[in-house]
C-alpha positions in Angstrom: 0.0 0.0 0.0 1.4 3.4 -1.0 1.2 6.1 1.6 0.9 9.8 0.7 2.8 12.3 2.8 2.5 16.0 2.8 5.0 18.1 4.9 5.3 21.8 5.6 2.7 23.5 3.4 2.7 26.7 5.5 -0.6 27.7 4.0 -1.4 31.3 4.8 2.4 31.9 4.7 4.9 31.0 2.0 2.6 28.2 0.9 0.0 30.7 -0.2 -3.8 30.0 -0.4 -5.2 26.5 0.2 -6.9 25.7 -3.1 -4.0 23.8 -4.7 -3.6 21.5 -1.7 -7.3 20.9 -1.4 -7.4 19.8 -5.0 -4.5 17.5 -4.5 -6.1 15.9 -1.5 -9.4 15.5 -3.3 -7.7 13.3 -6.0 -5.8 11.0 -3.6 -8.4 8.2 -3.4 -8.5 8.0 -7.2 -4.7 7.5 -7.1 -5.1 4.5 -4.8 -4.3 6.3 -1.5 -5.6 4.6 1.6 -3.4 6.4 4.1 -2.3 10.0 4.3 0.3 11.3 6.7 0.3 15.1 7.3 3.8 15.7 8.6 3.2 19.0 10.4 3.0 22.7 9.7 0.3 22.3 7.1 -0.7 25.9 8.1 1.7 28.7 8.8 0.3 28.5 12.3 -2.5 26.5 13.7 -3.9 26.8 17.2 -6.4 24.3 18.6 -9.0 26.9 19.4 -11.8 28.1 17.2 -11.1 31.7 18.0 -7.9 31.4 16.0 -9.3 29.5 13.0 -7.8 30.9 9.7 -9.5 30.7 6.3 -6.9 28.1 5.4 -7.9 25.8 8.2 -11.5 26.3 7.3 -10.8 25.2 3.7 -8.7 22.2 4.3 -10.4 20.5 7.2 -13.7 19.7 5.3 -11.6 18.0 2.6 -9.8 16.0 5.3 -13.2 14.8 6.6 -14.4 13.9 3.1 -11.2 11.8 2.6 -11.9 9.9 5.7 -15.4 9.3 4.5 -13.9 7.7 1.4 -11.9 5.3 3.5 -8.5 7.1 3.7 -6.8 6.9 7.1 -5.3 10.3 8.0 -2.6 10.8 10.6 -1.5 14.3 11.7 2.0 14.9 13.2 2.2 18.1 15.1 4.9 20.5 13.9 6.5 23.4 15.5 3.7 25.8 14.3 0.9 23.5 15.5 -0.3 24.3 19.0 -2.6 22.1 21.2 -4.3 20.3 18.4 -4.5 16.8 19.9 -7.1 17.7 22.5 -8.8 20.4 20.5 -12.2 20.6 18.7 -10.2 19.7 15.5 -9.0 16.3 16.8 -12.0 14.4 15.5 -11.0 15.2 11.9 -8.1 12.8 12.1 -7.6 9.1 12.9 -4.6 10.0 15.0 -2.7 13.2 16.2 0.7 12.9 17.8 4.4 13.7 17.6 5.2 10.6 15.5 3.6 7.7 13.6 4.8 4.4 12.3 3.5 2.5 9.3 4.5 0.0 6.6 4.5 0.8 2.9 6.0 -1.2 0.0 7.5 -3.7 2.5 9.4 -1.1 4.5 8.8 0.1 8.0 8.6 3.8 8.3 8.8 6.1 11.4 7.6 9.7 10.6 8.5 12.6 12.9 8.3 16.3 12.2 11.9 16.8 13.2 12.0 20.2 14.9 13.2 18.9 18.2 16.1 16.8 17.0 18.9 19.4 17.0 20.0 19.4 20.6 22.6 22.1 19.9 19.9 24.7 19.2 19.1 25.2 22.9 17.5 28.6 22.4 15.0 27.2 19.9 14.3 24.2 22.1 13.5 26.5 25.0 11.1 28.5 22.9 9.6 25.3 21.6 9.0 24.1 25.1 7.6 27.5 26.2 5.2 27.8 23.3 3.6 24.5 24.1 3.6 24.8 27.9 0.6 24.7 30.1 0.7 28.5 30.9 0.6 29.3 27.2 -2.2 26.7 26.7 -4.4 28.3 29.3 -3.4 31.8 28.2 -4.6 31.1 24.7 -7.9 29.7 26.1 -8.7 32.5 28.5 -7.0 35.7 27.6 -8.8 38.3 25.5 -8.7 37.4 21.9 -6.6 40.3 20.7 -3.9 39.7 23.3 -3.9 35.9 22.8 -3.4 36.4 19.1 -0.5 38.8 19.7 1.0 36.1 22.1 0.8 33.4 19.4 2.2 35.6 16.7 5.0 36.7 19.0 5.8 33.1 20.0 5.8 32.0 16.3 8.2 34.9 15.4 10.6 33.9 18.2 10.5 30.3 17.0 11.4 31.4 13.5 14.2 33.8 14.6 15.9 31.5 17.1 15.8 28.5 14.7 17.0 30.3 11.5 20.8 29.8 11.7 20.4 26.1 12.6 17.9 25.5 9.8 20.3 26.8 7.1 22.0 23.4 7.2 20.3 20.1 8.0 21.9 18.9 11.3 23.0 15.5 9.9 25.0 14.5 12.9 22.2 15.0 15.4 19.6 13.4 13.1 21.9 10.4 12.5 22.3 9.7 16.2 18.5 10.0 16.7 17.8 7.8 13.7 20.2 5.0 14.6 18.6 4.8 18.1 15.0 4.8 16.8 15.6 2.5 13.9 16.8 -0.2 16.3 13.2 -0.2 17.6 12.1 -1.9 14.5 12.0 0.7 11.7 13.8 0.8 8.3 13.3 4.5 7.4 13.1 7.7 9.4 11.0 10.3 7.6 11.3 14.0 8.5 9.8 17.3 7.5 10.7 20.7 9.0 14.0 21.3 7.2 12.3 22.3 4.0 14.7 20.6 1.6 15.1 17.0 0.4 18.0 14.9 1.6 18.4 11.1 1.9 21.3 9.3 3.5 22.1 5.9 4.9 22.7 5.2 8.6 23.3 2.1 10.7 20.1 0.1 10.5 18.4 1.9 7.7 17.9 5.3 6.1 16.9 8.9 6.8 14.7 10.7 4.4 14.1 14.5 4.8 11.2 15.6 2.6 11.0 18.8 0.6 8.6 21.4 1.9 5.3 21.4 0.0 5.5 25.2 -0.3 8.7 24.6 -2.3 7.7 21.6 -4.4 3.8 21.7 -4.4 4.1 17.9 -4.5 2.5 15.1 -2.6 5.2 12.6 -1.6 4.5 8.9 -2.0 6.2 6.2 0.1 6.1 2.5 -0.9 5.3 3.0 -4.6 
């Protein structure tokens, strides 16, 4: 079974409007897709609260629900621009929401992770990543006045982008390799990552690492197991 994967669309940001992705999703069942993995950051930012729903979220989620109605399993991996989705009103649109998912395709065992937390040298980013998804921010988003809460999320998102920029200029191969070799020993053949916005594949002990190109660059649905 081939599995379709979409990573880093950043709709509403560099990915532009949602219509192109919506059309691609609509055609997946006709291409034989029975499983879709959304590898995080489908939207430029996504908060699990209806007060922050963007037009892009409003356009894509109905198509996700239609796909599930046609028998496609859909897994969502939370990216660094996804906040509090797993226990939100949006959670029911997906079969699973989490930080990783494993699956088989074409006889190979895949582990899919967004990838933003793998570079342990980028401590400033890891701090902001932790802070942006902490309980205080979660409750602030829920209870603060809408205008202030939106400012808080935009401010946090800007800090994430700024602190992470110098480390994202190059894929941290050494850190990813160490992580991949540990995780592949659990029974996987390929580690699939988004986040780094450029394609790269390399061999490690026990298998392979595959970084996917950002959809906002390629405008392409990736297929695993073809």
